C-alpha positions as CSV (number, residue, x, y, z in Angstrom):
1,M,0.2,0.1,0.1
2,L,2.9,2.3,1.2
3,A,4.9,1.7,-2.0
4,E,1.9,2.8,-4.3
5,F,2.2,6.3,-2.8
6,G,5.7,6.5,-3.1
7,I,6.3,6.2,0.8
8,R,9.2,4.0,1.8
9,P,9.1,3.9,5.9
10,D,12.3,3.1,7.7
11,R,11.3,-0.7,8.8
12,D,14.2,-0.8,11.3
13,D,12.5,2.4,12.9
14,A,11.5,1.2,16.6
15,A,8.6,4.0,16.5
16,F,7.5,2.5,12.9
17,T,7.1,-1.1,14.5
18,R,5.5,0.2,17.5
19,L,2.9,2.2,15.4
20,L,2.2,-1.0,13.4
21,D,1.6,-2.7,16.7
22,A,-0.4,0.3,17.9
23,L,-2.9,-0.1,14.8
24,E,-3.1,-4.1,15.6
25,G,-3.5,-5.0,11.8
26,H,-7.0,-3.1,11.2
27,P,-6.4,-2.4,7.2
28,L,-8.7,1.0,7.4
29,A,-6.8,2.2,10.3
30,M,-3.6,1.2,8.6
31,R,-4.4,3.3,6.0
32,A,-5.8,6.1,7.5
33,V,-2.4,6.8,9.5
34,L,0.3,5.1,7.5
35,L,-0.1,7.0,4.4
36,R,0.6,10.3,6.7
37,L,4.6,8.5,6.6
38,G,5.5,10.8,4.0
39,Q,5.2,13.8,5.7
40,T,5.3,13.1,9.4
41,P,7.8,10.8,11.3
42,A,6.3,7.7,12.7
43,A,7.3,8.5,16.2
44,A,5.1,11.5,15.8
45,L,2.4,9.4,14.3
46,L,2.7,7.2,17.3
47,D,2.2,10.0,19.8
48,E,-1.0,11.4,18.0
49,L,-2.3,8.1,17.8
50,K,-1.7,7.2,21.7
51,A,-3.5,10.7,22.2
52,A,-6.4,9.9,20.1
53,F,-6.7,6.5,21.7
54,A,-7.1,8.1,25.2
55,G,-9.4,10.9,24.0
56,A,-11.7,8.2,22.0
57,E,-14.7,6.9,23.6
58,G,-15.8,3.3,23.9
59,D,-14.3,-0.3,24.9
60,P,-10.7,-0.7,23.9
61,A,-11.6,-2.5,20.6
62,T,-14.0,0.2,19.7
63,R,-11.2,3.2,20.3
64,R,-8.5,1.1,18.4
65,I,-10.7,1.0,15.0
66,Y,-12.2,4.7,15.8
67,A,-9.5,6.5,17.0
68,P,-7.2,6.3,13.7
69,N,-9.8,6.9,11.6
70,D,-11.0,10.4,13.6
71,L,-7.4,11.5,13.6
72,A,-7.1,10.8,9.6
73,Y,-10.4,13.0,9.4
74,L,-9.0,15.7,11.5
75,M,-5.8,16.1,9.5
76,S,-7.9,16.2,6.1
77,C,-10.3,18.6,7.3
78,C,-8.5,21.1,9.4
79,G,-4.6,20.2,9.3
80,C,-4.4,19.9,12.9
81,S,-3.6,16.9,15.6
82,R,-6.6,15.5,17.8
83,T,-5.2,17.0,20.8
84,Q,-5.3,20.6,19.2
85,C,-8.9,20.5,17.7
């Protein structure tokens, strides 16, 4: 998915690995967050994702699905992160 957009993440980066772990393989969440790797370092994305998880409502499974998508929406509509909006 990332290669088709010209994004080549550093797979040896520990933050990238933790980001993948946090997304737990959810395809839509991965697409929403990982496509930002072209402009945002993995460590910053991980911090934003953690903040989105913390601020999301629902049980842990629901938060893991909705938080990344909410974060992607906020970035597309106003360009800020969840903690600023």
